[in-house]
SEVEXTI-840137 format. One record per residue (C-alpha): x, y, z; residue in three letters. Coordinates in nm, 3 decimals. Each point is the difference from the previous one (the first is absolute). Last residue first. Layout:
{xx: X	yy: Y	zz: Z	code: ALA} .
...
! end
This chain:
{xx: 8.138	yy: 33.691	zz: 5.756	code: ASP} .
{xx: 0.049	yy: 0.063	zz: -0.374	code: THR} .
{xx: 0.362	yy: 0.100	zz: 0.051	code: SER} .
{xx: 0.202	yy: 0.263	zz: -0.187	code: CYS} .
{xx: 0.369	yy: -0.041	zz: -0.065	code: ARG} .
{xx: 0.183	yy: 0.226	zz: -0.239	code: GLN} .
{xx: 0.252	yy: -0.137	zz: -0.251	code: GLU} .
{xx: -0.170	yy: -0.275	zz: -0.199	code: GLY} .
{xx: 0.010	yy: 0.213	zz: -0.313	code: ARG} .
{xx: -0.376	yy: 0.039	zz: -0.038	code: LEU} .
{xx: -0.048	yy: 0.050	zz: 0.375	code: ASP} .
{xx: 0.007	yy: -0.282	zz: 0.250	code: TYR} .
{xx: -0.245	yy: -0.243	zz: 0.155	code: THR} .
{xx: -0.030	yy: -0.197	zz: 0.323	code: HIS} .
{xx: -0.262	yy: -0.274	zz: -0.009	code: LEU} .
{xx: -0.264	yy: -0.059	zz: 0.264	code: LYS} .
{xx: -0.116	yy: -0.318	zz: -0.181	code: LEU} .
{xx: -0.367	yy: 0.095	zz: -0.030	code: LYS} .
{xx: 0.080	yy: 0.368	zz: -0.057	code: GLU} .
{xx: 0.245	yy: -0.074	zz: -0.279	code: ARG} .
{xx: -0.248	yy: -0.242	zz: -0.160	code: MET} .
{xx: -0.266	yy: 0.271	zz: 0.009	code: GLN} .
{xx: 0.249	yy: 0.235	zz: -0.166	code: ASN} .
{xx: 0.072	yy: -0.257	zz: -0.274	code: SER} .
{xx: -0.370	yy: -0.049	zz: -0.066	code: SER} .
{xx: -0.197	yy: -0.293	zz: 0.135	code: LEU} .
{xx: -0.208	yy: -0.219	zz: -0.230	code: ILE} .
{xx: -0.346	yy: -0.098	zz: 0.128	code: ARG} .
{xx: -0.109	yy: -0.364	zz: -0.005	code: VAL} .
{xx: -0.352	yy: -0.080	zz: -0.117	code: GLY} .
{xx: 0.064	yy: -0.331	zz: -0.178	code: ILE} .
{xx: -0.027	yy: 0.157	zz: -0.347	code: ARG} .
{xx: 0.223	yy: 0.290	zz: 0.105	code: GLY} .
{xx: 0.276	yy: -0.238	zz: 0.104	code: LEU} .
{xx: 0.003	yy: -0.173	zz: -0.337	code: ILE} .
{xx: -0.006	yy: 0.328	zz: -0.192	code: GLU} .
{xx: 0.276	yy: 0.146	zz: 0.219	code: THR} .
{xx: 0.212	yy: -0.309	zz: -0.064	code: ALA} .
{xx: -0.053	yy: 0.027	zz: -0.376	code: ARG} .
{xx: 0.106	yy: 0.365	zz: 0.006	code: GLN} .
{xx: 0.311	yy: -0.083	zz: 0.202	code: VAL} .
{xx: 0.094	yy: -0.274	zz: -0.248	code: LEU} .
{xx: -0.063	yy: 0.237	zz: -0.290	code: GLU} .
{xx: 0.220	yy: 0.269	zz: 0.156	code: ALA} .
{xx: 0.284	yy: -0.248	zz: 0.043	code: ASN} .
{xx: -0.020	yy: -0.090	zz: -0.365	code: THR} .
{xx: -0.121	yy: -0.341	zz: -0.109	code: ALA} .
{xx: 0.094	yy: -0.262	zz: -0.259	code: LEU} .
{xx: -0.298	yy: -0.189	zz: -0.140	code: ARG} .
{xx: 0.072	yy: -0.371	zz: -0.061	code: GLY} .
{xx: -0.244	yy: -0.113	zz: 0.271	code: ARG} .
{xx: -0.126	yy: 0.310	zz: 0.179	code: SER} .
{xx: 0.155	yy: 0.317	zz: 0.142	code: LEU} .
{xx: 0.343	yy: -0.161	zz: -0.016	code: TYR} .
{xx: 0.349	yy: 0.068	zz: 0.135	code: LEU} .
{xx: -0.045	yy: -0.102	zz: 0.363	code: ASN} .
{xx: 0.205	yy: 0.055	zz: 0.317	code: ASP} .
{xx: 0.233	yy: 0.292	zz: -0.074	code: GLU} .
{xx: -0.249	yy: 0.110	zz: -0.264	code: LEU} .
{xx: -0.245	yy: 0.127	zz: 0.258	code: GLY} .
{xx: -0.266	yy: -0.085	zz: 0.258	code: VAL} .
{xx: -0.020	yy: 0.037	zz: 0.376	code: ARG} .
{xx: -0.316	yy: 0.015	zz: 0.211	code: VAL} .
{xx: -0.085	yy: 0.060	zz: 0.366	code: ASN} .
{xx: -0.087	yy: -0.283	zz: 0.235	code: ALA} .
{xx: -0.286	yy: -0.081	zz: 0.236	code: GLY} .
{xx: -0.061	yy: -0.357	zz: -0.119	code: ILE} .
{xx: -0.285	yy: 0.096	zz: -0.235	code: VAL} .
{xx: 0.193	yy: 0.315	zz: -0.093	code: PRO} .
{xx: 0.276	yy: -0.213	zz: -0.161	code: ALA} .
{xx: -0.216	yy: -0.245	zz: -0.195	code: LEU} .
{xx: -0.114	yy: 0.237	zz: -0.277	code: ALA} .
{xx: 0.350	yy: 0.131	zz: -0.072	code: ALA} .
{xx: 0.119	yy: -0.358	zz: 0.054	code: TYR} .
{xx: -0.196	yy: -0.106	zz: -0.308	code: PRO} .
{xx: 0.200	yy: 0.267	zz: -0.188	code: LEU} .
{xx: 0.341	yy: -0.136	zz: 0.097	code: GLN} .
{xx: -0.080	yy: -0.372	zz: -0.029	code: MET} .
{xx: 0.117	yy: -0.024	zz: -0.362	code: ALA} .
{xx: 0.353	yy: 0.097	zz: 0.091	code: GLY} .
{xx: 0.098	yy: 0.093	zz: 0.355	code: ILE} .
{xx: -0.214	yy: 0.018	zz: 0.310	code: SER} .
{xx: -0.085	yy: 0.298	zz: 0.215	code: PHE} .
{xx: -0.089	yy: 0.084	zz: 0.357	code: ALA} .
{xx: 0.008	yy: 0.329	zz: 0.184	code: SER} .
{xx: 0.026	yy: 0.073	zz: 0.370	code: TYR} .
{xx: -0.067	yy: 0.254	zz: 0.271	code: VAL} .
{xx: 0.092	yy: -0.166	zz: 0.326	code: ALA} .
{xx: -0.176	yy: 0.107	zz: 0.321	code: ASN} .
{xx: 0.102	yy: -0.321	zz: 0.180	code: PRO} .
{xx: 0.274	yy: -0.210	zz: -0.161	code: PRO} .
{xx: -0.090	yy: -0.231	zz: -0.288	code: LEU} .
{xx: -0.005	yy: -0.376	zz: 0.064	code: GLN} .
{xx: -0.366	yy: -0.056	zz: -0.095	code: HIS} .
{xx: 0.056	yy: 0.174	zz: -0.333	code: VAL} .
{xx: 0.277	yy: -0.246	zz: -0.085	code: LEU} .
{xx: -0.227	yy: -0.301	zz: 0.061	code: ALA} .
{xx: -0.270	yy: 0.165	zz: -0.213	code: ILE} .
{xx: 0.244	yy: 0.033	zz: -0.289	code: LEU} .
{xx: 0.110	yy: -0.361	zz: 0.032	code: THR} .
{xx: -0.364	yy: -0.114	zz: -0.005	code: MET} .
{xx: -0.079	yy: 0.214	zz: -0.306	code: LEU} .
{xx: 0.267	yy: -0.139	zz: -0.231	code: ASP} .
{xx: 0.269	yy: 0.233	zz: -0.135	code: SER} .
{xx: 0.296	yy: -0.209	zz: 0.108	code: PRO} .
{xx: 0.231	yy: 0.139	zz: 0.272	code: ALA} .
{xx: 0.362	yy: 0.020	zz: -0.112	code: GLY} .
{xx: 0.212	yy: -0.230	zz: -0.215	code: TYR} .
{xx: -0.112	yy: 0.180	zz: -0.320	code: SER} .
{xx: -0.216	yy: 0.305	zz: 0.077	code: VAL} .
{xx: -0.370	yy: -0.092	zz: 0.019	code: GLY} .
{xx: -0.095	yy: 0.239	zz: 0.277	code: MET} .
{xx: 0.165	yy: 0.315	zz: 0.133	code: CYS} .
{xx: -0.178	yy: 0.120	zz: 0.316	code: LEU} .
{xx: 0.101	yy: 0.366	zz: 0.040	code: GLN} .
{xx: 0.008	yy: 0.142	zz: 0.352	code: ILE} .
{xx: -0.025	yy: 0.352	zz: 0.140	code: LEU} .
{xx: 0.032	yy: 0.026	zz: 0.378	code: PRO} .
{xx: -0.227	yy: 0.270	zz: 0.148	code: PRO} .
{xx: 0.176	yy: 0.091	zz: 0.210	code: ASN} .
{xx: 0.378	yy: 0.040	zz: -0.008	code: ASP} .
{xx: 0.228	yy: -0.296	zz: -0.070	code: ILE} .
{xx: 0.319	yy: -0.058	zz: 0.200	code: LEU} .
{xx: -0.184	yy: -0.026	zz: 0.331	code: GLY} .
{xx: 0.121	yy: -0.351	zz: 0.089	code: ASP} .
{xx: -0.348	yy: -0.148	zz: -0.038	code: LYS} .
{xx: -0.036	yy: 0.148	zz: -0.349	code: VAL} .
{xx: 0.335	yy: -0.137	zz: -0.118	code: LEU} .
{xx: -0.079	yy: -0.338	zz: 0.159	code: ASP} .
{xx: -0.342	yy: -0.014	zz: -0.166	code: ASN} .
{xx: 0.149	yy: 0.073	zz: -0.340	code: VAL} .
{xx: 0.271	yy: -0.264	zz: 0.047	code: MET} .
{xx: -0.267	yy: -0.257	zz: 0.090	code: GLN} .
{xx: -0.187	yy: 0.114	zz: -0.309	code: LEU} .
{xx: 0.302	yy: -0.092	zz: -0.212	code: HIS} .
{xx: -0.032	yy: -0.355	zz: 0.127	code: GLY} .
{xx: -0.340	yy: -0.031	zz: -0.171	code: THR} .
{xx: 0.127	yy: 0.083	zz: -0.349	code: ASP} .
{xx: 0.055	yy: 0.291	zz: -0.239	code: PHE} .
{xx: -0.069	yy: 0.284	zz: 0.244	code: VAL} .
{xx: 0.114	yy: 0.350	zz: -0.097	code: GLU} .
{xx: -0.011	yy: 0.253	zz: 0.284	code: LEU} .
{xx: -0.078	yy: 0.340	zz: -0.150	code: GLU} .
{xx: 0.240	yy: 0.215	zz: 0.196	code: PRO} .
{xx: -0.117	yy: 0.348	zz: 0.099	code: LYS} .
{xx: 0.262	yy: 0.270	zz: -0.053	code: VAL} .
{xx: 0.044	yy: 0.210	zz: 0.313	code: ARG} .
{xx: 0.379	yy: 0.011	zz: -0.058	code: LEU} .
{xx: 0.057	yy: -0.122	zz: 0.356	code: LYS} .
{xx: -0.251	yy: -0.283	zz: -0.052	code: GLN} .
{xx: 0.166	yy: -0.084	zz: -0.330	code: LEU} .
{xx: 0.334	yy: -0.043	zz: 0.179	code: ARG} .
{xx: -0.149	yy: -0.233	zz: 0.262	code: ALA} .
{xx: -0.172	yy: -0.210	zz: -0.269	code: ALA} .
{xx: 0.323	yy: -0.029	zz: -0.201	code: MET} .
{xx: 0.200	yy: -0.108	zz: 0.303	code: ASN} .
{xx: -0.264	yy: -0.255	zz: 0.105	code: ARG} .
{xx: -0.023	yy: -0.139	zz: -0.352	code: LEU} .
{xx: 0.376	yy: -0.037	zz: -0.038	code: THR} .
{xx: 0.036	yy: -0.164	zz: 0.340	code: GLY} .
{xx: -0.276	yy: -0.252	zz: -0.067	code: ILE} .
{xx: 0.156	yy: -0.091	zz: -0.334	code: THR} .
{xx: -0.153	yy: 0.084	zz: -0.338	code: ASN} .
{xx: 0.146	yy: -0.224	zz: -0.269	code: VAL} .
{xx: -0.171	yy: -0.073	zz: -0.333	code: MET} .
{xx: 0.166	yy: -0.327	zz: -0.107	code: VAL} .
{xx: 0.135	yy: -0.114	zz: -0.335	code: GLY} .
{xx: 0.130	yy: -0.347	zz: -0.084	code: GLU} .
{xx: -0.266	yy: -0.068	zz: -0.263	code: SER} .
{xx: 0.056	yy: 0.345	zz: -0.152	code: PRO} .
{xx: -0.319	yy: 0.212	zz: -0.004	code: GLY} .
{xx: -0.312	yy: -0.053	zz: 0.209	code: LYS} .
{xx: 0.217	yy: 0.021	zz: 0.310	code: SER} .
{xx: -0.028	yy: -0.222	zz: 0.306	code: SER} .
{xx: -0.121	yy: 0.189	zz: 0.305	code: MET} .
{xx: 0.112	yy: 0.244	zz: 0.268	code: SER} .
{xx: -0.212	yy: 0.214	zz: 0.228	code: GLY} .
{xx: -0.195	yy: 0.318	zz: 0.062	code: CYS} .
{xx: 0.046	yy: 0.186	zz: -0.328	code: ASP} .
{xx: -0.014	yy: 0.368	zz: 0.102	code: LEU} .
{xx: -0.172	yy: 0.230	zz: -0.248	code: THR} .
{xx: 0.010	yy: 0.378	zz: 0.003	code: CYS} .
{xx: -0.270	yy: 0.249	zz: 0.092	code: ILE} .
{xx: -0.034	yy: 0.380	zz: 0.020	code: GLU} .
{xx: 0.299	yy: 0.046	zz: -0.226	code: PRO} .
{xx: 0.296	yy: 0.184	zz: 0.152	code: ARG} .
{xx: 0.203	yy: 0.064	zz: -0.317	code: LEU} .
{xx: 0.356	yy: -0.008	zz: 0.133	code: GLU} .
{xx: -0.046	yy: -0.237	zz: 0.293	code: GLU} .
{xx: -0.212	yy: -0.235	zz: -0.215	code: VAL} .
{xx: 0.259	yy: -0.002	zz: -0.279	code: HIS} .
{xx: 0.274	yy: -0.096	zz: 0.249	code: VAL} .
{xx: -0.216	yy: -0.264	zz: 0.173	code: LEU} .
{xx: 0.150	yy: -0.320	zz: -0.143	code: ARG} .
{xx: 0.346	yy: 0.127	zz: 0.094	code: GLU} .
{xx: -0.131	yy: 0.025	zz: 0.358	code: PHE} .
{xx: -0.059	yy: -0.374	zz: 0.031	code: ALA} .
{xx: 0.318	yy: -0.099	zz: -0.184	code: GLY} .
{xx: -0.007	yy: -0.105	zz: -0.363	code: LEU} .
{xx: 0.005	yy: -0.344	zz: -0.162	code: MET} .
{xx: -0.026	yy: -0.062	zz: -0.374	code: ASP} .
{xx: 0.121	yy: -0.346	zz: -0.099	code: THR} .
{xx: -0.019	yy: -0.042	zz: -0.379	code: GLU} .
{xx: 0.377	yy: -0.061	zz: -0.011	code: ALA} .
{xx: -0.046	yy: -0.337	zz: 0.168	code: ALA} .
{xx: 0.114	yy: -0.055	zz: 0.358	code: LEU} .
{xx: 0.333	yy: -0.172	zz: 0.061	code: PRO} .
{xx: -0.114	yy: -0.222	zz: 0.152	code: LEU} .
{xx: -0.314	yy: -0.215	zz: -0.043	code: PRO} .
{xx: 0.191	yy: -0.297	zz: -0.145	code: ALA} .
{xx: -0.247	yy: -0.289	zz: -0.038	code: HIS} .
{xx: -0.319	yy: 0.209	zz: -0.033	code: SER} .
{xx: 0.187	yy: 0.246	zz: -0.220	code: SER} .
{xx: 0.182	yy: 0.335	zz: 0.032	code: GLY} .
{xx: -0.276	yy: 0.122	zz: 0.231	code: LEU} .
{xx: -0.210	yy: 0.302	zz: -0.094	code: VAL} .
{xx: -0.068	yy: 0.242	zz: 0.285	code: ILE} .
{xx: -0.258	yy: 0.273	zz: -0.045	code: TYR} .
{xx: -0.075	yy: 0.287	zz: 0.240	code: CYS} .
{xx: 0.099	yy: 0.311	zz: -0.194	code: GLY} .
{xx: -0.348	yy: 0.076	zz: -0.133	code: GLU} .
{xx: -0.306	yy: -0.014	zz: 0.223	code: GLY} .
{xx: 0.012	yy: 0.356	zz: 0.133	code: THR} .
{xx: -0.296	yy: 0.097	zz: -0.215	code: THR} .
{xx: -0.145	yy: 0.350	zz: -0.008	code: LEU} .
{xx: -0.361	yy: 0.086	zz: 0.088	code: ASN} .
{xx: -0.119	yy: 0.343	zz: -0.112	code: ILE} .
{xx: -0.348	yy: 0.103	zz: 0.113	code: VAL} .
{xx: -0.161	yy: 0.150	zz: -0.308	code: PRO} .
{xx: -0.005	yy: 0.374	zz: -0.068	code: ASN} .
{xx: -0.120	yy: 0.067	zz: -0.352	code: VAL} .
{xx: 0.059	yy: 0.303	zz: -0.227	code: ASP} .
{xx: 0.368	yy: -0.086	zz: -0.046	code: SER} .
{xx: 0.309	yy: 0.140	zz: 0.174	code: ASP} .
{xx: -0.008	yy: -0.266	zz: 0.272	code: ARG} .
{xx: -0.019	yy: -0.273	zz: -0.264	code: ILE} .
{xx: 0.292	yy: 0.135	zz: -0.202	code: ARG} .
{xx: 0.191	yy: 0.056	zz: 0.324	code: LEU} .
{xx: -0.047	yy: -0.361	zz: 0.105	code: VAL} .
{xx: 0.114	yy: -0.150	zz: -0.331	code: VAL} .
{xx: 0.309	yy: 0.219	zz: -0.033	code: GLU} .
{xx: 0.095	yy: -0.053	zz: 0.364	code: ARG} .
{xx: -0.037	yy: -0.375	zz: -0.033	code: TYR} .
{xx: 0.236	yy: -0.002	zz: -0.297	code: LEU} .
{xx: 0.258	yy: 0.206	zz: 0.190	code: ALA} .
{xx: -0.036	yy: -0.214	zz: 0.314	code: PRO} .
{xx: 0.088	yy: -0.321	zz: -0.190	code: ASP} .
{xx: -0.125	yy: -0.312	zz: 0.178	code: LEU} .
{xx: -0.041	yy: -0.256	zz: -0.278	code: LEU} .
{xx: -0.268	yy: -0.185	zz: -0.194	code: GLY} .
{xx: 0.083	yy: -0.178	zz: -0.324	code: ARG} .
{xx: -0.037	yy: 0.152	zz: -0.348	code: ARG} .
{xx: 0.360	yy: -0.109	zz: -0.081	code: THR} .
{xx: 0.087	yy: 0.322	zz: -0.184	code: LYS} .
{xx: -0.225	yy: 0.264	zz: 0.159	code: LEU} .
{xx: 0.043	yy: -0.145	zz: 0.348	code: ASP} .
{xx: -0.345	yy: 0.016	zz: 0.152	code: ARG} .
{xx: -0.182	yy: 0.201	zz: 0.265	code: VAL} .
{xx: -0.252	yy: -0.132	zz: 0.252	code: HIS} .
{xx: -0.310	yy: 0.186	zz: 0.111	code: LEU} .
{xx: -0.325	yy: -0.068	zz: 0.187	code: HIS} .
{xx: -0.262	yy: 0.261	zz: -0.087	code: VAL} .
{xx: -0.266	yy: 0.095	zz: 0.253	code: ALA} .
{xx: -0.359	yy: 0.129	zz: -0.014	code: ALA} .
{xx: -0.058	yy: -0.167	zz: -0.336	code: ALA} .
{xx: -0.313	yy: 0.140	zz: -0.164	code: GLY} .
{xx: 0.055	yy: 0.026	zz: -0.375	code: ALA} .
{xx: 0.183	yy: 0.331	zz: 0.036	code: ARG} .
{xx: 0.239	yy: -0.173	zz: 0.239	code: ALA} .
{xx: 0.061	yy: -0.278	zz: -0.253	code: ALA} .
{xx: 0.072	yy: 0.259	zz: -0.272	code: GLU} .
{xx: 0.253	yy: 0.172	zz: 0.228	code: ILE} .
{xx: 0.166	yy: -0.331	zz: 0.079	code: ALA} .
{xx: 0.026	yy: -0.086	zz: -0.370	code: SER} .
{xx: 0.155	yy: 0.338	zz: -0.076	code: ASP} .
{xx: 0.250	yy: -0.043	zz: 0.285	code: ALA} .
{xx: 0.105	yy: -0.348	zz: -0.113	code: ILE} .
{xx: 0.027	yy: 0.103	zz: -0.365	code: GLU} .
{xx: 0.199	yy: 0.314	zz: 0.093	code: GLN} .
{xx: 0.235	yy: -0.201	zz: 0.223	code: PRO} .
{xx: 0.058	yy: -0.255	zz: -0.277	code: THR} .
{xx: -0.136	yy: -0.355	zz: 0.029	code: VAL} .
{xx: -0.381	yy: -0.006	zz: -0.020	code: PRO} .
{xx: -0.149	yy: -0.346	zz: -0.069	code: VAL} .
{xx: -0.260	yy: 0.010	zz: -0.280	code: ASN} .
{xx: 0.258	yy: -0.051	zz: -0.276	code: ASN} .
{xx: 0.015	yy: -0.375	zz: 0.043	code: GLU} .
{xx: 0.364	yy: -0.112	zz: 0.002	code: LYS} .
{xx: -0.024	yy: -0.103	zz: 0.361	code: PRO} .
{xx: 0.166	yy: 0.204	zz: 0.275	code: ALA} .
{xx: 0.210	yy: -0.230	zz: 0.218	code: SER} .
{xx: -0.101	yy: 0.057	zz: 0.360	code: GLY} .
{xx: -0.022	yy: 0.339	zz: 0.172	code: GLY} .
{xx: -0.363	yy: 0.101	zz: -0.018	code: GLY} .
{xx: -0.171	yy: 0.229	zz: -0.254	code: THR} .
{xx: -0.288	yy: 0.212	zz: 0.129	code: ILE} .
{xx: -0.140	yy: -0.159	zz: 0.312	code: ALA} .
{xx: -0.334	yy: 0.185	zz: 0.026	code: CYS} .
{xx: -0.138	yy: 0.036	zz: 0.351	code: THR} .
{xx: -0.376	yy: 0.032	zz: 0.040	code: ILE} .
{xx: -0.159	yy: 0.134	zz: 0.319	code: PHE} .
{xx: -0.302	yy: -0.172	zz: 0.146	code: VAL} .
{xx: -0.351	yy: 0.078	zz: 0.126	code: GLU} .
{xx: -0.289	yy: -0.219	zz: 0.114	code: SER} .
{xx: 0.194	yy: -0.260	zz: 0.198	code: ILE} .
{xx: -0.110	yy: -0.363	zz: 0.017	code: MET} .
! end
């Protein structure tokens, strides 16, 4: 068990936004929700942006810039963690006639998925470390090839943006270990264990422990589960040495039938952790722990914490 953790709040996610009004969609809504989560105790905010018409996630640098600058111009200073998980979906025409691909296919090149990261220079961005069947269309696949991941990791290393290595299943940890072994990830590696996602690792304890035992040396890691298991995982995470993630990307409810805000989910996590004697790290303490490289309010001037 660890005695101190940082909390990441995943603000909105990239899947289909439900009709419930607790999921932020516009850049102002996303930024405001992130700011409230930081005030509630989140050291980091994990950000997607959404198409204002379809409400689905996309990689639009202009929308990301608006969100990030609103947060950077606020009275809080959370670690900003941008997704690179859009632009990697293939949808087959059908199981009997896979080609041509369906119109929902959204595939970008490795560096195209980093355009917003290059412009805004967040301290962290995600890197999904493998492929898996999609939660959406039945013929959909999230595709992250070995070459794509290695190219993205190498580019992030040059940009001095730390990748948060997203692990959805056991094979993804093999990719993580290979990236670390080959020197494409700087110490300490940052890893997110994503539990309970459809067709990935289930949220049961034995699977989680198996993943923990395969982590590379010196890893700093978080663990979360989606849906009703999100808040129980806030208590479980420090017991297995992990940091905490909550947020509306993974869970819409504070309790049965009671829609949550991101700030409320962070507050509930801090209450749970406080009752079991775990201290909550600030954003600057998280920066020091992970040896992050930070920038001024406009992302223009580099200054390192190390």
